[in-house]
C-alpha positions as CSV (number, residue, x, y, z in Angstrom):
1,M,-19.0,22.0,8.6
2,P,-16.0,19.5,8.0
3,N,-15.2,17.0,10.8
4,T,-11.3,17.8,11.8
5,E,-11.5,14.7,13.8
6,R,-12.5,12.1,11.5
7,P,-12.4,14.1,8.0
8,R,-13.3,12.0,4.1
9,V,-9.6,13.3,3.2
10,T,-6.4,14.3,4.9
11,V,-4.4,15.9,2.2
12,F,-0.9,15.4,3.1
13,I,2.0,17.7,2.0
14,P,5.2,16.7,3.1
15,V,7.7,20.2,3.1
16,Y,11.1,20.4,3.3
17,N,12.6,24.1,2.6
18,R,10.0,25.5,0.6
19,E,9.6,28.8,1.6
20,Q,9.2,30.3,-1.5
21,Y,6.3,28.0,-2.9
22,I,4.4,26.3,0.4
23,G,2.4,29.3,0.8
24,P,1.1,28.6,-2.8
25,A,0.1,25.1,-2.2
26,I,-1.5,25.7,0.9
27,E,-4.0,27.8,-0.6
28,S,-4.6,25.7,-3.8
29,I,-6.0,23.2,-0.8
30,L,-7.9,25.4,1.2
31,S,-9.5,26.6,-2.1
32,Q,-11.0,23.2,-3.0
33,S,-14.8,23.0,-3.8
34,F,-14.6,19.8,-1.8
35,S,-14.1,21.3,2.4
36,D,-14.3,17.7,4.2
37,F,-10.4,17.6,4.2
38,E,-7.8,18.0,7.1
39,L,-4.6,19.4,5.6
40,L,-1.5,18.1,7.4
41,L,1.9,19.4,7.0
42,V,4.9,17.9,7.7
43,D,7.7,19.6,8.1
44,D,11.2,17.8,7.6
45,G,13.4,19.8,9.9
46,S,13.4,22.8,7.5
47,T,16.2,25.5,8.2
48,D,14.3,28.4,6.2
49,G,11.2,30.0,6.6
50,S,9.0,27.4,6.0
51,L,7.5,26.8,9.1
52,R,7.1,30.4,10.1
53,T,4.7,30.6,6.4
54,I,3.0,27.3,7.3
55,R,1.8,28.8,10.7
56,A,0.7,31.8,9.3
57,Y,-2.4,30.1,8.2
58,P,-5.2,29.9,10.8
59,D,-7.7,27.3,8.9
60,P,-8.5,24.6,11.6
61,R,-8.5,22.4,9.1
62,I,-4.7,22.6,8.9
63,R,-2.5,20.5,11.5
64,I,1.4,20.8,11.4
65,V,3.8,18.0,12.7
66,C,7.3,18.7,12.8
67,N,10.1,16.3,12.5
68,G,12.6,16.8,15.5
69,H,15.5,16.7,12.6
70,N,15.4,16.0,8.8
71,L,14.4,12.2,8.6
72,G,14.5,12.3,4.5
73,I,11.5,11.5,1.8
74,P,10.2,7.7,2.5
75,N,10.4,8.3,6.4
76,T,8.3,11.8,6.4
77,R,5.9,10.1,4.1
78,N,5.5,7.6,6.1
79,R,5.0,9.4,9.0
80,G,2.2,11.4,6.9
81,L,0.7,7.6,6.1
82,E,0.3,7.2,10.0
83,L,-0.7,10.3,11.0
84,A,-3.3,10.5,8.6
85,R,-7.2,10.5,9.9
86,G,-9.2,10.5,6.6
87,E,-10.1,7.5,4.6
88,Y,-8.8,8.7,1.6
89,I,-5.1,10.7,1.4
90,A,-4.5,13.0,-0.7
91,L,-1.1,13.9,-2.1
92,L,0.5,16.9,-3.0
93,D,4.2,18.1,-3.2
94,S,5.1,21.2,-1.2
95,D,6.1,23.2,-4.8
96,D,2.7,22.3,-6.9
97,L,-0.6,23.2,-7.0
98,A,-4.0,21.5,-6.7
99,V,-7.0,22.5,-8.9
100,A,-9.9,23.8,-7.5
101,N,-11.8,20.6,-8.3
102,R,-9.3,18.3,-7.3
103,L,-10.4,17.1,-4.3
104,F,-14.3,16.5,-5.4
105,L,-13.2,14.8,-8.4
106,Q,-11.3,12.0,-7.1
107,T,-13.3,11.5,-4.2
108,Q,-16.0,10.6,-6.4
109,Y,-14.1,8.5,-8.5
110,L,-12.8,6.2,-5.0
111,D,-16.8,6.6,-3.9
112,Q,-17.7,4.9,-7.4
113,N,-15.1,2.4,-8.3
114,P,-14.2,0.2,-4.8
115,T,-11.9,-1.9,-6.4
116,V,-9.6,0.8,-7.1
117,V,-7.4,2.1,-4.5
118,Q,-5.6,4.7,-5.6
119,V,-6.5,7.0,-8.1
120,G,-4.0,10.0,-9.8
121,G,-4.4,12.2,-13.0
122,W,-2.8,14.3,-15.5
123,T,-0.6,17.6,-14.9
124,Q,-0.1,20.4,-16.1
125,A,3.4,22.4,-15.6
126,I,3.9,26.0,-14.1
127,D,7.3,28.1,-14.0
128,R,8.6,29.1,-10.8
129,R,6.3,32.2,-11.0
130,G,3.2,29.8,-10.8
131,R,3.0,30.6,-14.8
132,L,1.3,28.3,-16.8
133,L,3.5,26.3,-19.6
134,D,2.7,24.4,-22.6
135,K,3.7,21.2,-21.0
136,R,1.1,18.7,-20.0
137,K,1.7,14.7,-18.7
138,R,-0.9,12.6,-19.7
139,Q,-1.6,9.2,-18.3
140,P,-3.0,5.8,-18.9
141,V,-6.1,5.5,-17.8
142,C,-7.3,2.2,-17.0
143,P,-5.5,-0.1,-14.7
144,A,-4.6,-2.5,-16.9
145,D,-2.9,-0.2,-19.1
146,I,-1.1,1.6,-16.2
147,D,0.3,-2.3,-15.1
148,A,1.5,-2.5,-18.2
149,E,2.9,1.0,-18.3
150,L,4.7,0.6,-15.0
151,L,6.8,-2.0,-16.7
152,F,8.7,1.0,-19.0
153,R,8.0,4.3,-16.6
154,C,6.0,5.7,-13.5
155,C,2.8,6.9,-15.2
156,L,1.3,7.5,-11.8
157,S,2.1,11.2,-10.6
158,N,2.7,11.1,-7.1
159,T,1.5,14.8,-6.3
160,T,-1.8,14.2,-8.0
161,I,-2.2,10.5,-5.9
162,M,-5.7,9.9,-3.7
163,A,-5.8,6.3,-2.4
164,R,-7.7,4.3,0.2
165,T,-5.2,5.6,3.4
166,K,-5.2,1.9,5.2
167,T,-4.0,0.9,2.1
168,L,-1.5,2.8,1.7
169,K,-0.3,2.7,5.6
170,H,-0.4,-1.2,5.3
171,Y,2.2,-0.6,2.5
172,R,4.0,1.9,3.0
173,Y,7.3,3.7,1.4
174,R,10.7,1.2,1.5
175,E,13.3,3.9,3.3
176,S,16.2,2.0,0.6
177,F,14.3,4.0,-1.9
178,P,15.4,8.1,-1.1
179,R,14.3,8.5,-5.0
180,C,11.3,7.2,-7.2
181,Q,10.2,5.8,-3.9
182,D,6.6,6.4,-5.2
183,Y,7.4,4.5,-8.2
184,D,8.1,1.7,-6.6
185,L,5.1,1.9,-3.9
186,H,3.2,2.0,-7.4
187,V,4.6,-1.2,-9.0
188,R,4.1,-3.2,-5.2
189,L,0.5,-1.9,-5.1
190,A,0.0,-2.8,-9.2
191,Q,0.9,-6.3,-8.0
192,R,-2.6,-7.1,-6.1
193,H,-4.4,-3.8,-6.4
194,R,-6.0,-1.6,-9.2
195,M,-4.8,2.3,-9.8
196,A,-6.8,4.5,-12.4
197,N,-5.7,7.8,-13.7
198,I,-8.9,10.8,-14.1
199,P,-8.0,12.2,-17.9
200,Q,-8.1,15.3,-16.6
201,V,-5.2,18.3,-15.4
202,L,-5.2,17.7,-11.2
203,S,-2.5,19.7,-10.3
204,H,-0.3,21.9,-11.4
205,A,3.4,20.7,-10.9
206,R,6.4,23.5,-10.5
207,I,9.7,23.6,-12.8
208,H,12.3,25.2,-11.0
209,A,16.0,24.6,-10.0
210,T,15.7,23.0,-6.9
211,Q,13.5,19.9,-7.7
212,I,15.2,16.8,-5.8
213,T,14.7,15.3,-9.1
214,R,17.3,17.3,-11.0
215,Q,19.7,17.5,-8.2
216,T,19.6,13.4,-8.0
217,P,19.2,12.2,-12.1
218,E,22.3,9.7,-11.3
219,L,20.3,8.2,-8.1
220,G,16.9,8.6,-9.9
221,D,18.2,6.3,-12.7
222,E,19.6,3.9,-10.2
223,K,16.6,3.6,-8.5
224,K,14.4,2.8,-11.3
225,R,16.4,0.2,-13.0
226,E,16.2,-1.4,-9.7
227,I,12.5,-0.9,-10.1
228,V,12.3,-2.0,-13.7
229,Q,14.4,-5.4,-13.5
230,F,12.2,-6.5,-10.2
231,Q,9.4,-6.1,-12.6
232,L,11.9,-8.5,-15.4
233,K,12.1,-11.1,-13.3
234,H,8.1,-11.2,-13.3
235,L,8.2,-11.8,-16.7
236,G,11.3,-14.5,-16.5
237,I,14.0,-11.9,-18.2
238,T,16.9,-10.8,-16.9
239,G,18.8,-7.7,-18.4
240,S,21.8,-6.2,-18.3
241,P,22.9,-2.8,-16.8
242,E,22.8,-1.2,-20.5
243,D,19.5,-3.4,-21.7
244,L,18.2,-1.6,-18.1
245,Q,19.0,1.8,-19.1
246,A,18.3,1.4,-22.8
247,H,14.6,0.2,-21.6
248,L,14.7,3.7,-19.1
249,T,15.0,5.7,-22.8
250,L,12.4,3.9,-24.2
251,S,10.1,6.2,-22.8
252,R,11.8,9.6,-22.2
253,F,13.3,10.2,-26.1
254,R,12.4,13.8,-25.7
255,K,13.4,14.5,-22.1
256,T,17.1,13.0,-22.4
257,R,17.3,14.9,-25.9
258,F,18.2,11.3,-26.9
259,I,18.3,10.4,-31.2
260,P,18.5,7.1,-31.8
261,G,20.7,5.4,-34.6
262,P,20.4,2.2,-36.1
263,D,22.3,0.2,-32.6
264,Y,19.7,1.2,-30.8
265,L,16.8,0.5,-32.9
266,D,18.2,-3.2,-33.4
267,W,18.4,-3.2,-29.9
268,A,14.8,-1.8,-29.6
269,D,13.6,-4.4,-32.1
270,Q,14.6,-7.5,-30.1
271,W,14.6,-6.2,-27.0
272,I,10.7,-5.5,-27.0
273,Q,10.0,-8.9,-29.3
274,R,11.5,-10.6,-25.8
275,L,9.3,-8.5,-24.1
276,V,6.2,-9.7,-25.8
277,A,7.3,-13.5,-25.9
278,A,8.1,-13.4,-22.7
279,N,4.5,-11.8,-21.4
280,T,2.9,-14.4,-23.7
281,S,4.4,-17.4,-22.0
282,S,4.2,-15.8,-18.1
283,D,1.3,-13.8,-18.7
284,V,1.9,-11.1,-16.3
285,Y,0.2,-8.4,-18.4
286,P,-3.4,-8.9,-20.7
287,E,-1.9,-9.9,-23.9
288,N,-3.3,-7.6,-26.1
289,T,-2.7,-4.5,-23.8
290,F,0.7,-5.5,-23.0
291,S,1.8,-6.0,-27.1
292,R,-0.1,-2.6,-28.1
293,I,2.3,-1.0,-25.5
294,A,5.4,-2.3,-26.3
295,V,4.7,-2.1,-29.8
296,M,4.2,1.5,-29.4
297,K,7.4,2.4,-27.8
298,W,9.0,0.8,-30.8
299,A,7.2,2.8,-33.0
300,R,8.0,5.6,-30.9
301,A,11.7,4.9,-31.2
302,C,10.9,4.6,-34.6
303,R,10.3,8.0,-34.7
304,A,13.0,9.7,-33.3
305,A,15.2,8.2,-35.1
306,Q,14.1,10.5,-38.0
307,A,16.3,13.0,-36.8
308,N,18.8,10.4,-37.3
309,I,18.7,8.7,-40.3
310,G,15.7,10.3,-42.1
311,W,13.2,7.9,-44.0
312,R,15.1,4.7,-43.2
313,A,13.7,5.0,-39.9
314,W,10.1,4.4,-41.7
315,K,11.8,1.7,-43.2
316,R,13.0,-0.2,-40.4
317,F,9.7,0.7,-38.9
318,L,8.1,-1.7,-41.2
319,Q,10.9,-4.3,-42.1
320,S,10.2,-5.4,-38.3
321,P,8.6,-8.9,-37.0
322,L,6.7,-6.9,-35.0
323,R,4.6,-5.3,-38.0
324,N,2.4,-8.0,-37.4
325,R,1.5,-6.7,-34.2
326,I,1.9,-3.1,-35.6
327,S,-1.1,-3.9,-38.1
328,K,-3.6,-4.5,-35.3
329,L,-2.8,-1.3,-33.9
330,P,-5.6,1.3,-34.7
331,P,-4.6,4.3,-37.5
332,R,-5.5,6.8,-35.5
333,I,-3.2,5.7,-33.0
334,L,-0.4,5.3,-35.5
335,L,-0.7,8.6,-36.8
336,D,-0.4,9.8,-33.0
337,I,2.4,8.2,-32.7
338,W,4.7,9.5,-35.7
339,Y,3.2,12.5,-36.2
340,R,2.5,14.2,-32.5
């Protein structure tokens, strides 16, 4: 039987007005193949039937805590950290689902990799009714790739994270990040610690109209620019607001449906050369790893531009001074970038 006073894992789900989705999220944890956990649910002042739904589950591993009033996401996440009793803490969003062997796989991984402080995984999208969609988010696996990729985007999916509770309690979420507080935390952790992803789908991420990411896109971009600027300073680079916004676009052409033209490619070519040169001087990231990831961003920008300028995108790709670094990429990676 699991020890409810000292469980191996605390599964933490913050809840705010998720009556429609919180039941399936709870059930996905209660049906895990790994059973030595507590399920900590912190209700952040819900005004719908979320609390009633939560209280309908009699499982003794469930702990329910209610905030006196709505504290917001960072404060509620910090309260979850404070209350967690497990050696490890697994995060799940209240509208998502954990796959059945998620806790087993991540506990095993952290047990076997003591230098890694947190591990995530891939997600597969589901619609509001819980039906699987043909949309997977694959994340980099090894710590060096994750560190370098964080300069461009948040490459650890919060709803898949399992971490060492003591470490997260030390770092906490910053209240100045009502959005992207997870991205900010990952970047701060990366300065001193190793993080990884398991190359398997660990959570099903629900897509629906009431997601906070859909409701506050401008705030999300503002906080992402702040996080990127913080990392650029370590490289010795200061970007303009226009540079920072264009930088974010390097990782989300499909998401934003942005089709680059010649001007954007000129900017991207110069910007990525600047990043690579700065890293060579500062040695913030392993040079080969960072160059590979940065050059892949350039290649994807050119691929996206095909829809705008056709064959000239391929010509621009080959004309860049980055071509010497491009030539070092394995052919299979180049083919995957260009034709995927």
